[in-house]
C-alpha positions as CSV (number, residue, x, y, z in Angstrom):
1,M,80.0,13.8,24.7
2,H,83.7,11.4,24.6
3,T,83.3,11.0,21.2
4,G,83.6,14.7,20.4
5,S,86.3,15.0,22.6
6,T,88.5,12.4,20.3
7,E,87.4,14.1,17.4
8,T,88.5,17.6,18.6
9,V,91.9,15.8,20.0
10,H,92.2,14.9,16.4
11,E,91.9,18.3,14.6
12,Y,94.7,19.5,17.0
13,N,96.7,16.8,15.7
14,H,96.3,17.6,12.2
15,Y,96.4,21.3,12.8
16,V,100.2,20.7,14.9
17,G,101.3,18.1,12.3
18,G,100.9,20.3,9.3
19,L,102.9,23.5,10.8
20,R,105.5,21.1,11.7
21,M,105.6,20.4,7.8
22,K,105.5,23.7,6.1
23,K,108.3,24.5,9.0
24,T,110.2,21.5,7.6
25,G,109.2,22.9,3.9
26,K,111.0,25.9,4.9
27,K,114.1,24.9,6.2
28,I,114.2,22.5,2.9
29,I,113.8,25.3,0.6
30,G,116.6,27.3,2.4
31,I,118.9,24.9,2.7
32,V,118.8,24.2,-1.1
33,V,118.7,27.9,-1.7
34,L,121.8,28.4,0.5
35,L,123.3,25.5,-1.3
36,L,122.4,27.0,-4.5
37,I,124.3,30.6,-4.4
38,V,127.2,28.4,-2.6
39,V,127.6,26.4,-5.9
40,L,126.9,29.4,-8.3
41,L,129.4,31.4,-5.6
42,Q,132.0,28.7,-6.3
43,G,131.3,28.4,-10.0
44,S,132.0,31.8,-10.5
45,M,134.9,32.8,-9.0
46,V,138.3,32.9,-10.9
47,S,141.6,32.4,-8.9
48,T,144.8,33.0,-10.3
49,Y,148.4,32.4,-9.0
50,N,151.4,33.7,-9.9
51,D,152.9,30.9,-11.8
52,E,149.8,30.8,-14.6
53,Y,147.4,32.8,-17.3
54,K,143.9,32.4,-16.4
55,L,141.9,31.6,-19.6
56,V,137.9,32.6,-19.3
57,L,136.3,30.6,-21.9
58,Q,132.3,30.8,-23.4
59,F,131.1,27.8,-25.7
60,G,134.9,27.3,-26.1
61,K,136.1,30.8,-27.3
62,V,138.1,33.0,-25.2
63,V,136.7,36.2,-23.5
64,R,139.2,37.1,-21.3
65,V,142.7,36.4,-20.3
66,V,143.3,37.2,-16.4
67,E,147.3,37.9,-16.1
68,T,147.2,39.5,-12.9
69,P,146.7,37.1,-9.5
70,G,143.9,36.8,-7.5
71,L,140.4,36.2,-7.4
72,S,138.1,37.6,-10.1
73,F,134.8,36.0,-11.5
74,K,133.2,34.2,-14.1
75,I,129.6,33.8,-15.2
76,P,128.7,30.1,-13.8
77,F,128.0,26.9,-15.9
78,L,128.4,29.4,-18.8
79,Q,131.8,29.9,-18.4
80,T,135.2,27.8,-18.5
81,T,139.0,28.4,-17.3
82,Q,141.9,27.2,-18.5
83,S,145.3,27.8,-16.8
84,I,148.3,28.5,-19.0
85,P,151.9,28.0,-17.5
86,N,153.6,31.8,-16.7
87,Y,156.9,30.6,-15.4
88,E,160.4,30.0,-17.2
89,M,160.2,26.3,-18.5
90,I,163.8,23.8,-19.5
91,Y,163.2,22.0,-22.9
92,D,166.6,19.5,-23.2
93,L,167.4,19.1,-26.9
94,I,168.7,15.8,-28.5
95,P,172.2,15.7,-29.0
96,S,173.2,16.1,-33.0
97,E,176.2,16.5,-35.1
98,V,176.8,19.9,-36.9
99,N,179.7,21.0,-39.2
100,T,181.9,24.2,-38.3
101,R,183.2,27.1,-41.2
102,D,186.4,24.7,-41.7
103,K,184.7,21.4,-42.0
104,K,185.3,20.0,-38.5
105,V,182.2,17.9,-37.6
106,M,181.0,19.0,-33.9
107,V,178.8,17.5,-31.5
108,T,176.5,19.6,-29.5
109,D,174.2,19.4,-26.9
110,S,172.0,22.2,-25.5
111,F,169.1,23.2,-23.6
112,A,166.8,26.0,-23.9
113,L,164.9,28.5,-21.2
114,W,161.6,29.1,-22.7
115,S,158.5,31.0,-21.3
116,V,154.7,31.7,-22.9
117,T,154.9,35.2,-24.1
118,D,151.1,35.4,-25.5
119,P,148.7,32.8,-24.2
120,L,146.1,33.4,-26.8
121,A,148.4,32.7,-29.5
122,Y,150.4,29.5,-27.3
123,L,146.3,28.1,-27.5
124,S,145.5,28.6,-30.8
125,R,148.6,27.7,-32.4
126,L,150.1,24.7,-30.3
127,G,146.4,24.2,-28.7
128,A,148.2,25.0,-25.5
129,N,150.3,21.8,-25.8
130,K,153.6,21.7,-24.0
131,A,155.2,18.9,-26.5
132,N,153.6,20.8,-29.5
133,A,155.7,23.5,-28.2
134,E,158.6,21.9,-27.2
135,S,158.7,20.2,-31.0
136,R,158.7,23.8,-32.4
137,I,161.5,25.1,-30.0
138,S,163.8,21.9,-31.2
139,V,163.7,22.6,-34.9
140,V,163.8,26.8,-34.1
141,V,167.0,26.0,-31.5
142,Y,168.9,23.1,-33.9
143,N,168.7,25.6,-36.6
144,A,169.9,28.3,-34.6
145,V,173.0,26.1,-33.5
146,K,173.3,24.7,-37.0
147,N,173.9,28.1,-38.5
148,V,176.1,29.5,-35.7
149,I,178.6,27.0,-35.9
150,S,178.8,26.2,-39.7
151,S,180.0,30.1,-39.9
152,T,182.3,29.7,-37.3
153,D,185.6,28.1,-37.1
154,Q,186.0,25.2,-34.6
155,A,188.8,26.3,-32.8
156,D,186.7,29.9,-32.4
157,V,183.7,27.4,-31.5
158,I,185.9,25.3,-28.6
159,S,187.3,29.1,-27.2
160,G,183.7,30.5,-27.6
161,R,181.4,28.0,-25.0
162,D,182.0,30.3,-22.0
163,G,179.2,32.1,-23.2
164,K,179.4,34.1,-26.7
165,L,178.1,31.1,-28.4
166,A,175.2,31.2,-26.4
167,E,174.6,34.6,-26.8
168,M,174.7,33.9,-30.7
169,I,172.6,30.9,-30.7
170,T,169.7,32.7,-28.9
171,E,170.6,36.2,-30.6
172,K,170.2,33.8,-34.0
173,I,166.6,32.6,-32.9
174,G,165.3,35.8,-32.2
175,S,161.6,36.3,-32.4
176,S,161.1,33.6,-34.4
177,L,159.0,31.6,-32.2
178,D,156.7,35.0,-31.2
179,S,153.7,33.8,-33.4
180,Y,153.4,30.9,-31.3
181,G,153.3,33.0,-28.4
182,I,156.5,31.5,-26.7
183,K,159.8,32.4,-26.5
184,V,163.1,31.3,-25.7
185,K,165.4,33.6,-23.5
186,K,168.7,31.3,-23.7
187,V,170.1,28.4,-25.1
188,E,173.0,27.0,-22.9
189,T,175.5,24.5,-24.2
190,K,175.9,21.2,-22.1
191,L,178.5,19.8,-24.3
192,L,180.6,20.9,-27.4
193,D,182.7,17.9,-28.3
194,L,184.3,15.5,-31.1
195,P,183.0,12.6,-32.6
196,D,184.3,9.9,-31.2
197,S,185.3,8.4,-34.7
198,N,187.8,11.4,-35.1
199,K,188.5,12.5,-31.5
200,E,191.9,11.0,-31.5
201,A,192.8,12.5,-34.7
202,V,192.3,16.1,-33.4
203,Y,193.5,14.9,-29.9
204,Q,196.8,14.0,-31.4
205,R,197.0,17.2,-33.5
206,M,196.5,19.1,-30.9
207,I,199.4,17.8,-29.1
208,S,201.5,18.1,-32.0
209,E,200.6,21.8,-32.4
210,R,201.5,21.7,-28.5
211,Q,204.5,20.5,-28.8
212,N,205.9,22.6,-31.7
213,I,204.8,25.6,-29.4
214,A,206.9,24.4,-26.8
215,A,209.8,23.8,-29.4
216,G,209.5,27.1,-30.1
217,Y,209.7,28.7,-26.8
218,I,212.5,26.5,-26.0
219,A,214.3,27.2,-29.3
220,D,213.5,31.3,-28.5
221,G,214.9,30.6,-24.9
222,E,218.0,29.2,-26.1
223,Y,219.2,32.1,-28.8
224,Q,218.0,34.6,-25.8
225,S,220.3,32.6,-23.8
226,N,222.9,32.3,-26.3
227,V,222.7,36.3,-26.9
228,I,223.2,36.7,-22.9
229,K,226.2,34.2,-23.0
230,N,227.9,35.8,-26.3
231,S,227.3,39.1,-24.5
232,T,228.7,38.3,-21.2
233,D,231.7,36.4,-23.2
234,K,232.6,39.5,-25.0
235,E,232.2,41.7,-21.8
236,V,234.7,38.9,-20.4
237,S,236.8,39.3,-23.0
238,I,237.3,42.8,-23.1
239,I,237.7,43.0,-19.2
240,I,240.6,40.6,-19.8
241,S,242.3,42.2,-22.2
242,E,242.1,45.8,-20.5
243,A,243.7,43.7,-17.7
244,Q,246.5,42.1,-20.0
245,A,247.3,45.8,-21.3
246,Q,247.6,47.4,-18.0
247,A,249.8,44.0,-17.0
248,E,252.0,45.0,-19.6
249,K,252.2,48.5,-19.1
250,I,252.8,47.9,-15.5
251,R,255.6,45.2,-16.5
252,A,257.0,47.2,-18.9
253,E,257.0,50.2,-16.4
254,G,258.6,47.6,-14.1
255,E,261.4,46.9,-17.0
256,A,262.2,50.6,-17.5
257,E,262.7,50.8,-13.9
258,Y,265.0,48.3,-13.3
259,M,267.1,49.4,-16.0
260,R,266.9,53.3,-14.7
261,I,268.3,51.7,-11.6
262,L,270.7,49.2,-13.1
263,S,271.8,52.2,-15.6
264,G,272.6,53.9,-12.3
265,A,274.2,51.1,-10.6
266,Y,276.9,50.8,-13.4
267,N,277.7,54.5,-13.8
268,D,278.4,54.3,-9.6
269,E,281.9,52.2,-9.6
270,G,281.0,51.6,-5.7
271,K,278.0,49.8,-7.2
272,A,278.9,48.3,-10.2
273,D,281.2,45.8,-8.8
274,Y,278.2,44.7,-6.1
275,Y,275.9,44.8,-8.8
276,N,278.4,42.4,-10.8
277,Y,279.0,39.7,-8.0
278,I,275.1,39.5,-8.0
279,R,275.2,39.1,-11.9
280,S,277.4,36.3,-11.6
281,L,275.4,34.8,-9.0
282,D,272.1,34.6,-10.5
283,A,274.4,32.7,-13.9
284,L,275.9,30.2,-11.7
285,K,272.5,29.7,-10.0
286,A,271.1,29.5,-14.0
287,S,273.8,26.8,-14.9
288,L,273.2,24.4,-12.2
289,K,269.4,23.6,-13.1
290,G,269.0,19.5,-13.9
291,D,271.2,16.9,-12.8
292,N,274.5,18.2,-13.9
293,K,276.1,20.0,-11.1
294,T,279.6,20.4,-12.8
295,I,281.1,23.5,-13.7
296,I,284.1,24.7,-15.6
297,L,285.3,28.2,-15.2
298,D,288.7,30.0,-16.5
299,E,290.8,30.6,-13.5
300,N,290.7,34.4,-14.2
301,S,287.0,34.6,-14.6
302,E,285.6,36.9,-12.3
303,L,283.7,34.0,-11.0
304,A,286.5,31.5,-10.3
305,K,287.7,34.4,-8.7
306,I,284.5,35.3,-6.6
307,L,284.4,30.9,-5.6
308,R,288.2,31.0,-4.7
309,G,287.6,34.2,-2.2
310,N,290.0,36.3,-4.5
311,Y,287.8,39.1,-5.4
C-alpha cells in the first residue's frame, strides 16, 4: 500500500516537470523569434539624414540611391548601405606662383567650396573617397587660376581681388568635374601677393608712380593758381588804370575850374590885386625852403612894397 502511493507521487512529479519544460521551451522559442524579428527589422531599416546620400548596395552594386531624408527599408543581410556627404565642403589649396599677362609673378593662395552632386559617379570614379576628390579639385582649380591670371595684367588682377577674379576662375572651371560627380561652387582667394624676391622693387615702383601722380596734381594746381592769379592781377590793373584815368580826369577838371576862377579874378580889377598878393606870398614861401632864409628884393618890387606895408 505504501509502495503504490510512492510510485503515484513519482509519476505526478514527472508529469509536472514535463509540463514545466514544455512551457520553458515555448518561452525560449518566443524570445528567439522576437529577437530575430528585431534583428530583421533593424537590418532592413535605412535611416537617411539631411547631410547625406544613402546608397543601397547588393553584392557590391548600387541598387538604389536614397536622397530624401527619412526612414526607408532594404533586404536584411542581403543588402548593405553606404553614406555619401551631401553638404558643402572646403578644400584649401596649396599656395602657388603664376605669371600674369604682363609677365609679372603673383603668389595665389585659394580655397574651393565643393559638394557631391552625383553620388553614383562619385562612387564609381573616385571610390567615394574625399582625398581622391580633392586631388582632382586641386588640379582643375590650379589650371583655372593659372589660365585666368595669365590672361590678365597684374594691375587688373590686383583690382579684381574684390570678387571679380573669383567669378572668372569659377566660370573657367565650369562643368569640368561633373563626370566625377562633384562640383566646385566657388573659388575664393585668401591671398594674392607678390613673391618676396621682387616685393621691394615693385613697392618702390609703385611709390615712384604715386609720387609722379602727386607731382602732376601739384603742377596742375600751381598752373590753376597762376591762371587765377594772372586773371586777378589783370583785373586789378584794369581797376587801377580806370581809377588813375578817373583821377586824371578829376584833376584836369579841377585845374580847368581853377584856371576859370583865376581868369575871372584877373578880369575883375578889384580881385586882381588880392590874387597878386596871394601869389606873391606863395612865391615868397617857396623861396624860403631849406636853410637859406635870406631874401633879396628890389625895393620897387610888389613883394617889397607888401613887406614894407606900402602896398
